[in-house]
N, CA, C and O atoms as a DFTB+ gen file, in Angstrom:
684 C
 N C O
     1  1       0.821      -1.189       0.000
     2  2       0.000       0.000       0.000
     3  2       0.872       1.263       0.000
     4  3       0.555       2.230      -0.693
     5  1       1.977       1.260       0.779
     6  2       2.878       2.402       0.845
     7  2       3.565       2.655      -0.484
     8  3       3.815       3.802      -0.852
     9  1       3.873       1.565      -1.214
    10  2       4.569       1.721      -2.491
    11  2       3.674       2.428      -3.511
    12  3       4.176       3.215      -4.313
    13  1       2.362       2.168      -3.502
    14  2       1.455       2.835      -4.424
    15  2       1.388       4.333      -4.132
    16  3       1.376       5.137      -5.064
    17  1       1.344       4.712      -2.893
    18  2       1.309       6.129      -2.516
    19  2       2.604       6.805      -2.922
    20  3       2.596       7.941      -3.396
    21  1       3.712       6.110      -2.737
    22  2       5.015       6.666      -3.098
    23  2       5.084       6.941      -4.608
    24  3       5.645       7.959      -5.012
    25  1       4.541       6.079      -5.430
    26  2       4.541       6.265      -6.885
    27  2       3.751       7.524      -7.253
    28  3       4.178       8.299      -8.108
    29  1       2.589       7.726      -6.598
    30  2       1.779       8.905      -6.899
    31  2       2.468      10.189      -6.449
    32  3       2.385      11.202      -7.143
    33  1       3.126      10.167      -5.338
    34  2       3.849      11.348      -4.848
    35  2       4.977      11.690      -5.818
    36  3       5.176      12.856      -6.160
    37  1       5.717      10.664      -6.263
    38  2       6.812      10.903      -7.210
    39  2       6.279      11.459      -8.536
    40  3       6.883      12.352      -9.129
    41  1       5.164      10.933      -8.983
    42  2       4.569      11.407     -10.239
    43  2       4.192      12.873     -10.134
    44  3       4.470      13.652     -11.046
    45  1       3.564      13.255      -9.036
    46  2       3.168      14.652      -8.836
    47  2       4.409      15.540      -8.754
    48  3       4.427      16.619      -9.345
    49  1       5.422      15.120      -8.051
    50  2       6.653      15.922      -7.916
    51  2       7.321      16.109      -9.272
    52  3       7.726      17.222      -9.607
    53  1       7.444      15.034     -10.065
    54  2       8.075      15.126     -11.386
    55  2       7.263      16.031     -12.319
    56  3       7.826      16.794     -13.103
    57  1       5.945      15.936     -12.223
    58  2       5.082      16.792     -13.038
    59  2       5.284      18.252     -12.653
    60  3       5.381      19.106     -13.534
    61  1       5.348      18.557     -11.364
    62  2       5.574      19.930     -10.911
    63  2       6.934      20.450     -11.359
    64  3       7.053      21.599     -11.786
    65  1       7.958      19.608     -11.262
    66  2       9.297      20.012     -11.711
    67  2       9.271      20.330     -13.197
    68  3       9.857      21.325     -13.624
    69  1       8.596      19.496     -13.998
    70  2       8.469      19.743     -15.440
    71  2       7.761      21.049     -15.736
    72  3       8.186      21.796     -16.617
    73  1       6.682      21.338     -15.012
    74  2       5.941      22.589     -15.215
    75  2       6.776      23.813     -14.830
    76  3       6.709      24.844     -15.499
    77  1       7.556      23.703     -13.762
    78  2       8.422      24.811     -13.352
    79  2       9.482      25.073     -14.417
    80  3       9.765      26.226     -14.740
    81  1      10.064      24.015     -14.962
    82  2      11.072      24.178     -16.010
    83  2      10.458      24.830     -17.247
    84  3      11.065      25.722     -17.838
    85  1       9.267      24.397     -17.642
    86  2       8.579      25.012     -18.783
    87  2       8.282      26.493     -18.525
    88  3       8.442      27.326     -19.418
    89  1       7.858      26.811     -17.325
    90  2       7.582      28.205     -16.971
    91  2       8.826      29.072     -17.058
    92  3       8.771      30.197     -17.555
    93  1       9.943      28.551     -16.578
    94  2      11.205      29.296     -16.631
    95  2      11.620      29.508     -18.088
    96  3      12.026      30.607     -18.464
    97  1      11.520      28.468     -18.900
    98  2      11.878      28.592     -20.313
    99  2      11.008      29.620     -21.026
   100  3      11.512      30.437     -21.797
   101  1       9.717      29.581     -20.774
   102  2       8.819      30.548     -21.401
   103  2       9.125      31.985     -20.969
   104  3       9.062      32.907     -21.782
   105  1       9.450      32.169     -19.705
   106  2       9.756      33.521     -19.229
   107  2      11.050      34.056     -19.832
   108  3      11.227      35.270     -19.933
   109  1      11.943      33.179     -20.228
   110  2      13.196      33.603     -20.855
   111  2      13.001      33.835     -22.355
   112  3      13.546      34.795     -22.899
   113  1      12.244      32.986     -23.024
   114  2      12.114      33.017     -24.475
   115  2      11.097      34.065     -24.955
   116  3      11.302      34.656     -26.015
   117  1      10.035      34.310     -24.229
   118  2       8.976      35.218     -24.666
   119  2       9.476      36.631     -24.973
   120  3       9.099      37.162     -26.018
   121  1      10.292      37.274     -24.144
   122  2      10.783      38.613     -24.500
   123  2      11.590      38.627     -25.804
   124  3      11.480      39.576     -26.579
   125  1      12.380      37.613     -26.050
   126  2      13.152      37.536     -27.297
   127  2      12.221      37.412     -28.502
   128  3      12.447      38.043     -29.535
   129  1      11.183      36.602     -28.368
   130  2      10.215      36.441     -29.452
   131  2       9.533      37.775     -29.738
   132  3       9.342      38.131     -30.901
   133  1       9.165      38.517     -28.694
   134  2       8.530      39.822     -28.873
   135  2       9.472      40.811     -29.544
   136  3       9.034      41.606     -30.376
   137  1      10.755      40.781     -29.201
   138  2      11.737      41.656     -29.849
   139  2      11.833      41.342     -31.338
   140  3      11.867      42.252     -32.167
   141  1      11.877      40.070     -31.674
   142  2      11.966      39.662     -33.077
   143  2      10.717      40.092     -33.840
   144  3      10.813      40.545     -34.981
   145  1       9.542      39.954     -33.217
   146  2       8.289      40.398     -33.847
   147  2       8.332      41.898     -34.122
   148  3       7.999      42.333     -35.225
   149  1       8.739      42.695     -33.126
   150  2       8.790      44.149     -33.288
   151  2       9.802      44.544     -34.364
   152  3       9.526      45.430     -35.172
   153  1      10.961      43.903     -34.382
   154  2      11.970      44.205     -35.399
   155  2      11.428      43.900     -36.798
   156  3      11.646      44.665     -37.737
   157  1      10.723      42.777     -36.925
   158  2      10.141      42.399     -38.218
   159  2       9.085      43.415     -38.657
   160  3       9.058      43.818     -39.820
   161  1       8.227      43.823     -37.740
   162  2       7.197      44.822     -38.053
   163  2       7.842      46.127     -38.503
   164  3       7.400      46.728     -39.483
   165  1       8.879      46.574     -37.803
   166  2       9.541      47.832     -38.157
   167  2      10.234      47.734     -39.515
   168  3      10.211      48.691     -40.290
   169  1      10.840      46.609     -39.804
   170  2      11.497      46.425     -41.101
   171  2      10.467      46.417     -42.227
   172  3      10.681      47.037     -43.268
   173  1       9.357      45.721     -42.023
   174  2       8.297      45.698     -43.030
   175  2       7.683      47.090     -43.207
   176  3       7.317      47.469     -44.320
   177  1       7.570      47.840     -42.131
   178  2       7.013      49.187     -42.211
   179  2       7.952      50.116     -42.969
   180  3       7.500      50.983     -43.717
   181  1       9.257      49.939     -42.778
   182  2      10.216      50.733     -43.556
   183  2      10.023      50.466     -45.050
   184  3      10.027      51.397     -45.856
   185  1       9.857      49.208     -45.411
   186  2       9.607      48.866     -46.814
   187  2       8.305      49.501     -47.304
   188  3       8.239      50.013     -48.421
   189  1       7.280      49.464     -46.469
   190  2       5.990      50.051     -46.816
   191  2       6.107      51.566     -47.020
   192  3       5.540      52.109     -47.967
   193  1       6.831      52.238     -46.144
   194  2       7.007      53.688     -46.278
   195  2       7.853      54.027     -47.510
   196  3       7.616      55.048     -48.156
   197  1       8.828      53.191     -47.840
   198  2       9.608      53.410     -49.059
   199  2       8.730      53.256     -50.291
   200  3       8.875      54.013     -51.251
   201  1       7.816      52.282     -50.278
   202  2       6.863      52.111     -51.378
   203  2       5.946      53.327     -51.476
   204  3       5.642      53.801     -52.571
   205  1       5.510      53.826     -50.317
   206  2       4.678      55.029     -50.280
   207  2       5.433      56.204     -50.905
   208  3       4.877      56.951     -51.709
   209  1       6.701      56.358     -50.529
   210  2       7.525      57.455     -51.054
   211  2       7.699      57.329     -52.572
   212  3       7.656      58.331     -53.287
   213  1       7.893      56.114     -53.059
   214  2       8.009      55.898     -54.500
   215  2       6.724      56.323     -55.214
   216  3       6.778      56.932     -56.282
   217  1       5.578      56.002     -54.626
   218  2       4.296      56.393     -55.223
   219  2       4.158      57.911     -55.254
   220  3       3.694      58.471     -56.247
   221  1       4.560      58.583     -54.169
   222  2       4.506      60.045     -54.132
   223  2       5.441      60.617     -55.190
   224  3       5.073      61.553     -55.899
   225  1       6.647      60.063     -55.304
   226  2       7.623      60.540     -56.292
   227  2       7.094      60.368     -57.710
   228  3       7.318      61.233     -58.557
   229  1       6.399      59.271     -57.983
   230  2       5.835      59.034     -59.309
   231  2       4.730      60.036     -59.632
   232  3       4.576      60.437     -60.786
   233  1       3.966      60.439     -58.629
   234  2       2.899      61.412     -58.890
   235  2       3.462      62.804     -59.137
   236  3       2.787      63.638     -59.741
   237  1       4.681      63.074     -58.685
   238  2       5.276      64.404     -58.854
   239  2       5.673      64.695     -60.296
   240  3       5.984      65.837     -60.635
   241  1       5.664      63.675     -61.146
   242  2       6.083      63.863     -62.530
   243  2       5.232      64.932     -63.221
   244  3       5.758      65.785     -63.936
   245  1       3.914      64.878     -63.003
   246  2       3.026      65.864     -63.637
   247  2       1.737      65.993     -62.837
   248  3       1.281      65.023     -62.232
   249  1       1.143      67.196     -62.831
   250  2      -0.153      67.357     -62.158
   251  2      -1.191      66.413     -62.763
   252  3      -1.216      66.191     -63.974
   253  1      -2.028      65.873     -61.918
   254  2      -3.062      64.937     -62.346
   255  2      -2.656      63.483     -62.197
   256  3      -3.509      62.598     -62.277
   257  1      -1.376      63.213     -61.981
   258  2      -0.932      61.829     -61.770
   259  2      -1.534      61.266     -60.495
   260  3      -1.656      61.957     -59.484
   261  1      -1.910      59.985     -60.569
   262  2      -2.499      59.310     -59.412
   263  2      -1.829      57.966     -59.225
   264  3      -1.431      57.316     -60.192
   265  1      -1.707      57.554     -57.971
   266  2      -1.196      56.225     -57.645
   267  2      -2.049      55.653     -56.529
   268  3      -2.475      56.359     -55.615
   269  1      -2.286      54.352     -56.629
   270  2      -3.101      53.613     -55.670
   271  2      -2.170      52.664     -54.916
   272  3      -1.473      51.864     -55.541
   273  1      -2.146      52.741     -53.585
   274  2      -1.290      51.830     -52.812
   275  2      -2.075      51.248     -51.634
   276  3      -3.106      51.778     -51.220
   277  1      -1.551      50.143     -51.114
   278  2      -2.118      49.501     -49.928
   279  2      -1.151      49.666     -48.768
   280  3       0.058      49.490     -48.923
   281  1      -1.694      50.005     -47.603
   282  2      -0.899      50.135     -46.380
   283  2      -1.491      49.183     -45.346
   284  3      -2.650      49.321     -44.952
   285  1      -0.680      48.212     -44.909
   286  2      -1.115      47.281     -43.860
   287  2      -0.598      47.758     -42.513
   288  3       0.561      48.153     -42.381
   289  1      -1.469      47.715     -41.517
   290  2      -1.084      48.115     -40.160
   291  2      -1.429      46.966     -39.222
   292  3      -2.588      46.775     -38.853
   293  1      -0.400      46.198     -38.840
   294  2      -0.641      45.077     -37.930
   295  2      -0.404      45.466     -36.475
   296  3      -0.947      44.846     -35.560
   297  1       0.408      46.493     -36.272
   298  2       0.698      46.989     -34.929
   299  2       1.195      48.420     -35.082
   300  3       1.865      48.731     -36.066
   301  1       0.886      49.290     -34.140
   302  2       1.293      50.681     -34.246
   303  2       0.289      51.470     -35.051
   304  3      -0.848      51.036     -35.237
   305  1       0.714      52.659     -35.541
   306  2      -0.181      53.475     -36.349
   307  2       0.589      54.359     -37.320
   308  3       1.683      54.836     -37.022
   309  1      -0.013      54.565     -38.495
   310  2       0.482      55.509     -39.482
   311  2      -0.226      56.832     -39.243
   312  3      -1.406      56.856     -38.894
   313  1       0.493      57.928     -39.431
   314  2      -0.111      59.250     -39.285
   315  2       0.238      60.067     -40.524
   316  3       1.410      60.264     -40.846
   317  1      -0.798      60.538     -41.211
   318  2      -0.629      61.457     -42.333
   319  2      -0.865      62.857     -41.775
   320  3      -2.004      63.236     -41.502
   321  1       0.201      63.616     -41.608
   322  2       0.129      64.922     -40.960
   323  2       0.249      66.032     -42.004
   324  3       1.351      66.439     -42.370
   325  1      -0.897      66.511     -42.476
   326  2      -0.918      67.571     -43.472
   327  2      -0.500      68.920     -42.916
   328  3      -0.097      69.806     -43.670
   329  1      -0.590      69.079     -41.626
   330  2      -0.208      70.355     -41.011
   331  2       1.306      70.527     -40.989
   332  3       1.809      71.630     -41.203
   333  1       2.042      69.434     -40.728
   334  2       3.508      69.492     -40.668
   335  2       4.183      68.887     -41.892
   336  3       5.407      68.761     -41.929
   337  1       3.384      68.510     -42.903
   338  2       3.886      67.940     -44.155
   339  2       4.753      66.701     -43.928
   340  3       5.796      66.539     -44.561
   341  1       4.314      65.832     -43.021
   342  2       5.040      64.594     -42.752
   343  2       4.085      63.404     -42.770
   344  3       2.882      63.533     -42.546
   345  1       4.660      62.267     -43.039
   346  2       3.952      61.009     -42.926
   347  2       4.845      60.139     -42.070
   348  3       6.017      59.941     -42.388
   349  1       4.298      59.620     -40.986
   350  2       5.142      58.818     -40.109
   351  2       4.382      57.638     -39.537
   352  3       3.152      57.575     -39.544
   353  1       5.172      56.718     -39.048
   354  2       4.666      55.517     -38.388
   355  2       5.223      55.532     -36.978
   356  3       6.396      55.845     -36.775
   357  1       4.395      55.197     -36.005
   358  2       4.871      55.123     -34.626
   359  2       4.484      53.771     -34.040
   360  3       3.345      53.318     -34.153
   361  1       5.467      53.149     -33.415
   362  2       5.247      51.896     -32.696
   363  2       5.551      52.174     -31.230
   364  3       6.710      52.286     -30.830
   365  1       4.496      52.284     -30.444
   366  2       4.646      52.560     -29.009
   367  2       4.919      51.259     -28.263
   368  3       4.447      50.193     -28.658
   369  1       5.672      51.360     -27.201
   370  2       5.938      50.240     -26.302
   371  2       6.585      49.050     -27.020
   372  3       6.217      47.896     -26.797
   373  1       7.548      49.355     -27.878
   374  2       8.288      48.309     -28.580
   375  2       9.338      47.713     -27.640
   376  3       9.991      48.436     -26.887
   377  1       9.489      46.422     -27.691
   378  2      10.513      45.770     -26.865
   379  2      11.872      45.802     -27.560
   380  3      12.879      45.401     -26.977
   381  1      11.902      46.277     -28.803
   382  2      13.130      46.303     -29.596
   383  2      13.623      47.734     -29.765
   384  3      12.877      48.601     -30.219
   385  1      14.874      47.981     -29.403
   386  2      15.476      49.295     -29.600
   387  2      15.973      49.346     -31.042
   388  3      17.013      48.770     -31.362
   389  1      15.239      50.028     -31.908
   390  2      15.488      49.992     -33.350
   391  2      16.681      50.841     -33.768
   392  3      17.353      50.522     -34.749
   393  1      16.949      51.911     -33.042
   394  2      18.091      52.779     -33.344
   395  2      18.594      53.379     -32.032
   396  3      18.031      53.136     -30.964
   397  1      19.656      54.163     -32.134
   398  2      20.215      54.793     -30.945
   399  2      19.185      55.738     -30.329
   400  3      18.502      56.467     -31.048
   401  1      19.073      55.727     -29.016
   402  2      18.066      56.533     -28.318
   403  2      18.240      58.021     -28.579
   404  3      19.345      58.559     -28.510
   405  1      17.119      58.675     -28.883
   406  2      17.024      60.127     -29.051
   407  2      17.969      60.691     -30.107
   408  3      18.264      61.886     -30.087
   409  1      18.443      59.865     -31.018
   410  2      19.318      60.306     -32.105
   411  2      18.632      60.025     -33.438
   412  3      18.562      58.867     -33.850
   413  1      18.126      61.044     -34.122
   414  2      17.514      60.799     -35.434
   415  2      18.551      60.215     -36.392
   416  3      19.667      60.723     -36.499
   417  1      18.177      59.161     -37.075
   418  2      19.043      58.487     -38.022
   419  2      18.368      58.489     -39.378
   420  3      17.179      58.189     -39.483
   421  1      19.120      58.825     -40.421
   422  2      18.568      58.843     -41.761
   423  2      18.866      57.510     -42.430
   424  3      20.006      57.046     -42.438
   425  1      17.824      56.902     -42.991
   426  2      17.951      55.650     -43.729
   427  2      17.228      55.829     -45.059
   428  3      16.020      55.611     -45.143
   429  1      17.955      56.219     -46.090
   430  2      17.336      56.526     -47.380
   431  2      16.507      57.786     -47.258
   432  3      17.045      58.848     -46.946
   433  1      15.223      57.692     -47.495
   434  2      14.309      58.839     -47.376
   435  2      13.684      58.931     -45.999
   436  3      12.988      59.899     -45.693
   437  1      13.926      57.933     -45.170
   438  2      13.293      57.863     -43.852
   439  2      14.183      58.438     -42.762
   440  3      15.409      58.342     -42.813
   441  1      13.534      59.033     -41.783
   442  2      14.206      59.429     -40.547
   443  2      13.702      58.485     -39.469
   444  3      12.495      58.365     -39.256
   445  1      14.623      57.814     -38.789
   446  2      14.277      56.848     -37.747
   447  2      14.654      57.456     -36.402
   448  3      15.771      57.939     -36.215
   449  1      13.707      57.423     -35.469
   450  2      13.946      57.970     -34.132
   451  2      13.388      57.012     -33.087
   452  3      12.219      56.629     -33.144
   453  1      14.224      56.633     -32.145
   454  2      13.802      55.777     -31.040
   455  2      13.879      56.587     -29.752
   456  3      14.910      57.182     -29.439
   457  1      12.771      56.601     -29.009
   458  2      12.712      57.314     -27.726
   459  2      12.370      56.318     -26.630
   460  3      11.815      55.250     -26.889
   461  1      12.711      56.685     -25.405
   462  2      12.302      55.848     -24.277
   463  2      10.828      56.074     -24.009
   464  3      10.370      57.212     -23.903
   465  1      10.090      54.977     -23.901
   466  2       8.668      55.059     -23.609
   467  2       8.417      54.827     -22.138
   468  3       9.343      54.861     -21.327
   469  1       7.175      54.595     -21.797
   470  2       6.795      54.357     -20.407
   471  2       7.489      53.115     -19.854
   472  3       8.076      53.150     -18.773
   473  1       7.414      52.005     -20.616
   474  2       8.062      50.768     -20.177
   475  2       9.213      50.385     -21.098
   476  3      10.260      49.931     -20.635
   477  1       9.021      50.567     -22.394
   478  2      10.008      50.130     -23.372
   479  2      10.419      51.288     -24.270
   480  3      10.859      52.325     -23.774
   481  1      10.283      51.130     -25.579
   482  2      10.717      52.143     -26.537
   483  2       9.552      52.572     -27.431
   484  3       8.650      51.786     -27.720
   485  1       9.593      53.822     -27.857
   486  2       8.679      54.339     -28.861
   487  2       9.521      54.605     -30.108
   488  3      10.483      55.373     -30.060
   489  1       9.160      53.972     -31.219
   490  2       9.939      54.079     -32.455
   491  2       9.128      54.854     -33.489
   492  3       7.957      54.557     -33.723
   493  1       9.766      55.853     -34.105
   494  2       9.135      56.681     -35.128
   495  2       9.899      56.510     -36.443
   496  3      11.127      56.593     -36.475
   497  1       9.160      56.273     -37.520
   498  2       9.713      56.222     -38.871
   499  2       9.016      57.333     -39.654
   500  3       7.796      57.304     -39.812
   501  1       9.785      58.321     -40.151
   502  2       9.167      59.520     -40.719
   503  2       9.624      59.813     -42.137
   504  3      10.787      59.614     -42.490
   505  1       8.687      60.288     -42.938
   506  2       8.956      60.857     -44.258
   507  2       8.598      62.330     -44.185
   508  3       7.484      62.677     -43.793
   509  1       9.526      63.201     -44.557
   510  2       9.298      64.641     -44.483
   511  2       9.077      65.170     -45.897
   512  3       9.907      64.965     -46.782
   513  1       7.959      65.847     -46.100
   514  2       7.627      66.422     -47.401
   515  2       7.466      67.928     -47.281
   516  3       6.445      68.476     -47.696
   517  1       8.454      68.598     -46.722
   518  2       8.353      70.036     -46.510
   519  2       8.440      70.826     -47.818
   520  3       8.101      72.009     -47.837
   521  1       8.887      70.199     -48.908
   522  2       9.017      70.921     -50.178
   523  2       7.694      71.037     -50.935
   524  3       7.623      71.743     -51.941
   525  1       6.662      70.366     -50.473
   526  2       5.344      70.533     -51.073
   527  2       4.258      70.338     -50.027
   528  3       4.541      70.003     -48.877
   529  1       3.012      70.552     -50.438
   530  2       1.886      70.575     -49.509
   531  2       1.162      69.225     -49.534
   532  3       0.571      68.854     -50.548
   533  1       1.210      68.495     -48.422
   534  2       0.483      67.235     -48.282
   535  2      -0.882      67.546     -47.681
   536  3      -0.980      68.225     -46.659
   537  1      -1.939      67.042     -48.327
   538  2      -3.286      67.202     -47.771
   539  2      -3.946      65.831     -47.682
   540  3      -3.605      64.908     -48.422
   541  1      -4.881      65.722     -46.775
   542  2      -5.685      64.510     -46.681
   543  2      -7.109      64.877     -47.038
   544  3      -7.739      65.683     -46.354
   545  1      -7.612      64.295     -48.094
   546  2      -8.963      64.542     -48.574
   547  2      -9.197      66.042     -48.812
   548  3     -10.267      66.574     -48.514
   549  1      -8.166      66.709     -49.359
   550  2      -8.269      68.124     -49.701
   551  2      -8.048      69.101     -48.569
   552  3      -8.146      70.310     -48.776
   553  1      -7.751      68.608     -47.367
   554  2      -7.587      69.493     -46.211
   555  2      -6.224      69.263     -45.556
   556  3      -5.698      68.151     -45.581
   557  1      -5.657      70.319     -44.971
   558  2      -4.435      70.176     -44.178
   559  2      -4.829      69.586     -42.834
   560  3      -4.915      70.294     -41.831
   561  1      -5.065      68.302     -42.828
   562  2      -5.574      67.619     -41.642
   563  2      -4.606      66.521     -41.223
   564  3      -3.659      66.191     -41.937
   565  1      -4.868      65.970     -40.052
   566  2      -4.098      64.836     -39.547
   567  2      -5.006      63.613     -39.599
   568  3      -6.117      63.627     -39.071
   569  1      -4.520      62.560     -40.240
   570  2      -5.296      61.318     -40.368
   571  2      -4.476      60.185     -39.784
   572  3      -3.333      59.966     -40.184
   573  1      -5.057      59.470     -38.843
   574  2      -4.379      58.340     -38.217
   575  2      -4.967      57.041     -38.750
   576  3      -6.184      56.892     -38.862
   577  1      -4.081      56.103     -39.076
   578  2      -4.508      54.782     -39.512
   579  2      -3.982      53.785     -38.487
   580  3      -2.777      53.554     -38.385
   581  1      -4.898      53.206     -37.739
   582  2      -4.520      52.290     -36.663
   583  2      -4.619      50.841     -37.132
   584  3      -4.983      50.554     -38.273
   585  1      -4.287      49.950     -36.222
   586  2      -4.287      48.519     -36.508
   587  2      -5.626      48.091     -37.098
   588  3      -6.690      48.430     -36.580
   589  1      -5.546      47.334     -38.202
   590  2      -6.761      46.867     -38.874
   591  2      -6.488      45.511     -39.528
   592  3      -5.359      45.238     -39.938
   593  1      -7.508      44.664     -39.627
   594  2      -7.304      43.333     -40.220
   595  2      -7.097      43.373     -41.735
   596  3      -6.475      42.474     -42.302
   597  1      -7.622      44.420     -42.395
   598  2      -7.425      44.537     -43.835
   599  2      -6.597      45.798     -44.118
   600  3      -6.641      46.752     -43.341
   601  1      -5.841      45.805     -45.231
   602  2      -5.006      46.980     -45.527
   603  2      -5.841      48.208     -45.884
   604  3      -6.957      48.099     -46.393
   605  1      -5.274      49.367     -45.605
   606  2      -5.878      50.629     -46.029
   607  2      -5.511      50.838     -47.496
   608  3      -4.363      50.626     -47.889
   609  1      -6.468      51.245     -48.289
   610  2      -6.212      51.534     -49.698
   611  2      -6.215      53.043     -49.866
   612  3      -7.216      53.707     -49.596
   613  1      -5.080      53.584     -50.316
   614  2      -4.925      55.025     -50.441
   615  2      -4.728      55.428     -51.893
   616  3      -4.098      54.712     -52.670
   617  1      -5.273      56.577     -52.248
   618  2      -5.067      57.169     -53.555
   619  2      -4.232      58.428     -53.351
   620  3      -4.616      59.330     -52.606
   621  1      -3.089      58.474     -54.022
   622  2      -2.193      59.627     -53.936
   623  2      -2.305      60.368     -55.269
   624  3      -2.111      59.780     -56.333
   625  1      -2.619      61.667     -55.201
   626  2      -2.832      62.436     -56.428
   627  2      -2.081      63.760     -56.382
   628  3      -2.098      64.463     -55.372
   629  1      -1.427      64.087     -57.480
   630  2      -0.750      65.366     -57.631
   631  2      -1.777      66.377     -58.111
   632  3      -2.232      66.312     -59.253
   633  1      -2.141      67.305     -57.247
   634  2      -3.129      68.333     -57.589
   635  2      -2.478      69.550     -58.244
   636  3      -3.176      70.438     -58.733
   637  1      -1.133      69.594     -58.257
   638  2      -0.417      70.699     -58.903
   639  2      -0.548      71.990     -58.123
   640  3      -0.714      71.985     -56.903
   641  1      -0.472      73.105     -58.850
   642  2      -0.589      74.418     -58.221
   643  2       0.758      74.944     -57.765
   644  3       1.776      74.255     -57.835
   645  1       0.736      76.169     -57.301
   646  2       1.970      76.822     -56.867
   647  2       2.554      76.163     -55.616
   648  3       3.769      76.173     -55.416
   649  1       1.689      75.593     -54.776
   650  2       2.170      74.969     -53.540
   651  2       2.501      73.485     -53.720
   652  3       2.795      72.796     -52.743
   653  1       2.454      72.986     -54.965
   654  2       2.764      71.592     -55.265
   655  2       1.982      70.650     -54.341
   656  3       2.574      69.902     -53.562
   657  1       0.671      70.692     -54.432
   658  2      -0.181      69.936     -53.511
   659  2      -0.294      68.482     -53.908
   660  3      -0.603      68.157     -55.054
   661  1      -0.035      67.595     -52.931
   662  2      -0.237      66.161     -53.070
   663  2      -1.391      65.788     -52.142
   664  3      -1.298      65.952     -50.926
   665  1      -2.462      65.293     -52.720
   666  2      -3.639      64.922     -51.920
   667  2      -3.699      63.417     -51.751
   668  3      -3.490      62.657     -52.697
   669  1      -3.988      63.002     -50.530
   670  2      -4.106      61.576     -50.193
   671  2      -5.533      61.333     -49.734
   672  3      -6.070      62.066     -48.903
   673  1      -6.133      60.296     -50.287
   674  2      -7.504      59.941     -49.921
   675  2      -7.562      58.443     -49.639
   676  3      -6.841      57.647     -50.240
   677  1      -8.430      58.091     -48.719
   678  2      -8.670      56.669     -48.480
   679  2      -9.804      56.228     -49.391
   680  3     -10.854      56.866     -49.459
   681  1      -9.569      55.117     -50.092
   682  2     -10.583      54.601     -51.012
   683  2     -11.397      53.546     -50.313
   684  3     -12.311      52.977     -50.909
């Protein structure tokens, strides 16, 4: 009778030891996985912003030119800022330090800025269009595109004029 009880006690102890080991492994591996996810999102967003910039550059060839692009937002948010003539992406609370803290870094047409956030890092990827007027739906407005299951479809159009107006609309 004692041997049967001993087997059950050993089984419970071994099971608990296994669960503790799994818990320790998960607590070590999860932050690394989150860093890799954030780095991947930021890299894909850089590619997306470069595609956006190419579309804007193509519309600058002549007034009336239009380009249709898709913007996917899986985490973070895109901001079309017609008031400051910038388009940027911000990823708040990133576990990955994408660039040197508080030092703007230029990568092609993008300016990358990493700041300290509440718990982790806030990463900004910016396109500056100060040489012409960016509008959203005909107005110098700010439009935020947040996380969504389907991509945003945008129409970029060169409206011409003395202020070289580029209008962006969501289709």
